[in-house]
C-alpha positions in Angstrom: -47.5 -46.8 25.5 -49.0 -45.7 22.1 -49.0 -42.1 23.3 -45.3 -42.2 24.1 -44.5 -43.9 20.8 -46.5 -41.2 18.9 -44.6 -38.4 20.7 -41.3 -39.9 19.8 -42.2 -40.3 16.1 -43.6 -36.7 15.9 -40.4 -35.3 17.6 -38.2 -37.3 15.2 -40.1 -36.1 12.2 -40.0 -32.5 13.4 -36.2 -32.7 13.9 -35.7 -34.3 10.5 -37.8 -31.6 8.8 -35.8 -28.9 10.5 -32.5 -30.5 9.6 -33.6 -30.6 6.0 -34.4 -26.9 6.0 -31.1 -25.7 7.2 -29.1 -27.1 4.2 -25.9 -26.5 6.1 -26.5 -22.8 6.5 -25.7 -21.0 9.8 -28.8 -20.5 11.9 -28.5 -16.8 11.8 -28.8 -16.6 8.0 -32.0 -14.8 6.9 -34.7 -16.8 5.3 -35.6 -14.1 2.8 -34.0 -11.1 1.2 -36.5 -8.9 2.9 -35.0 -9.9 6.3 -31.6 -8.6 5.4 -32.2 -5.9 2.8 -33.1 -2.4 3.7 -36.5 -1.0 2.6 -36.8 0.9 -0.6 -35.0 4.3 -0.7 -38.4 6.1 -0.4 -38.8 4.6 3.1 -35.2 4.5 4.2 -34.0 6.2 7.3 -30.6 7.8 7.7 -29.2 4.7 9.4 -30.0 2.4 6.5 -27.5 2.0 3.7 -28.2 3.7 0.4 -28.6 1.2 -2.4 -27.4 3.8 -4.9 -23.9 3.5 -3.5 -23.6 0.1 -5.2 -25.2 1.1 -8.5 -22.9 0.8 -11.5 -21.5 4.1 -12.8 -22.6 4.8 -16.3 -22.3 7.8 -18.5 -25.8 9.1 -19.3 -29.1 7.3 -19.0 -29.5 3.7 -20.1 -32.0 3.1 -22.8 -35.5 2.8 -21.2 -36.7 0.3 -23.8 -34.1 -2.2 -22.7 -35.0 -1.8 -19.0 -38.8 -1.7 -19.0 -41.2 -3.2 -18.5 -39.3 -4.9 -15.6 -40.9 -7.9 -14.2 -39.9 -9.5 -10.9 -41.5 -12.8 -9.9 -41.1 -14.5 -6.6 -42.1 -18.2 -6.3 -41.8 -20.9 -3.7 -41.2 -20.6 0.0 -42.8 -22.6 2.7 -46.3 -21.4 1.7 -45.7 -21.8 -2.1 -46.2 -18.1 -3.1 -46.4 -16.9 -6.6 -46.1 -13.1 -6.6 -45.3 -10.7 -9.4 -44.4 -7.0 -9.7 -44.4 -5.4 -13.2 -42.7 -2.0 -13.2 -43.2 0.5 -16.0 -40.8 3.2 -17.1 -43.0 5.9 -15.5 -42.6 4.1 -12.1 -46.1 2.6 -12.0 -46.2 -0.9 -10.5 -48.8 -3.6 -10.8 -48.6 -6.3 -8.1 -50.3 -9.6 -8.6 -50.4 -12.9 -6.6 -51.5 -14.3 -3.3 -55.0 -14.8 -4.6 -55.6 -11.0 -4.4 -56.8 -8.7 -7.1 -54.1 -6.8 -8.9 -52.9 -3.8 -6.9 -51.4 -0.6 -8.3 -48.6 1.4 -6.7 -45.6 3.4 -7.8 -41.9 3.9 -7.2 -40.1 7.2 -6.9 -38.3 8.4 -10.0 -34.9 7.9 -8.3 -35.7 4.2 -7.7 -36.8 3.8 -11.3 -33.6 5.4 -12.6 -31.5 3.0 -10.4 -33.4 0.0 -11.6 -32.9 1.1 -15.2 -29.2 1.4 -14.7 -28.9 -2.0 -12.8 -30.9 -4.1 -15.3 -28.9 -2.7 -18.3 -25.6 -3.1 -16.6 -23.1 -5.6 -18.0 -23.1 -7.4 -14.6 -26.9 -8.1 -15.0 -26.9 -8.9 -18.7 -23.9 -11.2 -18.3 -26.0 -13.4 -16.0 -29.0 -13.5 -18.4 -30.4 -17.0 -19.0 -28.4 -18.5 -16.1 -29.7 -19.6 -12.8 -27.6 -19.4 -9.6 -27.3 -22.6 -7.6 -28.0 -24.1 -5.2 -31.8 -24.4 -4.9 -32.7 -24.4 -1.2 -35.6 -26.1 0.6 -38.4 -23.7 1.3 -36.5 -20.8 -0.3 -37.8 -18.3 -2.8 -36.9 -18.2 -6.4 -36.7 -14.7 -7.9 -36.9 -14.1 -11.7 -35.9 -10.6 -12.8 -36.8 -10.1 -16.4 -36.7 -7.3 -19.0 -37.3 -7.5 -22.8 -33.5 -7.9 -23.2 -32.4 -10.1 -20.3 -33.7 -12.4 -17.6 -31.9 -13.7 -14.4 -33.2 -16.2 -11.9 -31.7 -16.5 -8.4 -32.6 -18.6 -5.4 -32.8 -17.2 -1.9 -30.7 -19.4 0.3 -29.7 -16.7 2.7 -26.6 -15.7 0.7 -25.9 -12.5 -1.2 -26.3 -12.6 -5.0 -23.9 -9.8 -5.7 -24.5 -6.6 -7.5 -26.8 -5.6 -9.2 -29.2 -8.4 -8.1 -29.1 -7.5 -4.4 -29.8 -3.9 -5.2 -32.7 -4.7 -7.5 -34.2 -7.0 -4.9 -33.7 -4.3 -2.2 -36.2 -2.1 -4.1 -38.7 -4.7 -5.3 -38.9 -7.1 -2.4 -40.8 -4.7 -0.1 -43.4 -4.2 -2.9 -43.9 -8.0 -3.0 -44.2 -8.1 0.7 -46.9 -5.5 0.9 
């Protein structure tokens, strides 16, 4: 009898936990931007969409001082991650988090130029200091920050709009490495 009771309690707790994680989202919604966002342009294939198609059109280059250093932090999730990518104007990237030593990598010049345009766009700077809602259970929180602006978004399986989705399309694969 006690074994049967324990099984029922465990099954009930498991179902309650799963129900709390869905937060009303369809079961097919991705749990992280990396699941629905194509890899960075350096690793894209002809079949993946080009993130540059959604970059804002600007005349000339944006001021580099306003765009870099660009820091993207990812916190939360089921495992409680705390990852950071700091991107310099020359494309060098320093990755920290996960209890690992700092790792150096780089982005192609085209990706750096796109990031510069997106983080200096009116769409990005208009959202500075605001946090999108809702906060979801076991989801990631992304903070995208420059010297001039900072935007925080929560990954609940929904798009964040441009330019946030395009920025995360380039930076999330770095955080997943």
